[in-house]
N, C-alpha and C positions, 0 to 999 in steps of 0.2 A: 934650241929653237922652240918657240911656243907653237903647239898644234892643238886646235880645239875641234870638238865634235858636237854637232847640234842634233837633238832628237826631240820627238814629241809632236811633230806636225801631223796634219790630217785634214779631213773634210768635216766641216761642222756647219750647222744652220745658223743664220743670223740670230744673234742674241745668245748663242751658246758660248762655251768656254773651252779652252785648251791650255795645257801647261807644257812649256818648252824647257829643255834642259841643255846646258852647255858645259861639257866636261873636258878636262885636259886629257890628251891622248898620250899613251905611253907613260914615261916617267916625268913628264912636264908638270911642274908645280906652279899654280897660278898665284902670283904675288903682285899683280898689277891690276889697274881698273879693267873691268870686263864690260863690254857694251853689246847690246843687240842692235842690229841693223836689218833693214828689209829692202828687197828690190823686186819691183813688179816689172813685167815685160815692157821694154822700151823706156824705162825710167832709171834714174841714177839710184845708187844705194843710199838710203836715208837712215838717219839716226832714229832709234826708237826709245831706248833706255840704257842707262849705265850705272854701275856700282863700283866703288873702290874696294880695296883689299879687306878693309875692316868693316864695310857696310855703313860707315859713318857719313858717307856722302852718296846721294842718289839723285840722278837727273832723268827726267822724262821729257819726251817730245810733247808738244801741246796736243797733238792729235790723239794721244793715248792716255793723257792724264785722267785719272778717275776710273779708268777701265783696266789698265795693265798694272801689274805689280812685279818689280824685280827684287830678287833676294839672293843671298849667297850663303852657302853652307859647305864648309870644307873646300873641296876642289870643284864644286859644281855651282853654276849660276842658273837660277830659274827665272822664267818669265811666265807669270800667271796672267792669262788673257781672258777677260770677262766681257760680256756685252759685245761680242764680236760683230763687225759690220763687213759687208762685201768689199769695201775699200781697204780692209785689212789684208786682203788676199795678196800674197807675195811669198817669195822665198826668204826665210829668216836666217840670218847669219850672226855669229858672235865673233868678236875679235878682242885681242889684248892690246891695251894702250901702250904706246912707246914712252909715255910720260906718266908722272904720278897723279896728275889731275885728270878728271873725266872730260874728254874732248868729244865734240859732235861731228868732227870731220873724219871720214872713213880713211883718209890718208895717214892718220895718226895711229892706226891699228895694224896689227899683223896677226899671223896664226889663223887666218880664216879657214873654216871648215867648208864642207860641201853644201851646207845649208839644209834646211828642212822646209818642205812646202806646206803652207797654210792656205787652205781654200775655204772661203765662207760663202755659202749659197744663200739666196734669198727665198 
């Protein structure tokens, strides 16, 4: 079973930056698309960015294009977040896709970790 762990969240001022990481727990080897999702209080979990196993395919949500960058190195997937806005405040999760293509539906993913809190103040 795939189990992922999210790290790197914190409190930052608007316009600042944070770098999140998503790593496999235990002996799990990541060999499928990995995507970042986020969930704010009272809202559904929404797609942020995804990358396939070889980094040959990358997808971003319109809300973060030009500000966030997803990358993959060995067993860790990173999310570099620049020009952060208060509306980016949420718990960020990563999951492994059940299929070979990058999906934007949370129901297509598994191995969710506990998430990491990102809070952007104004």
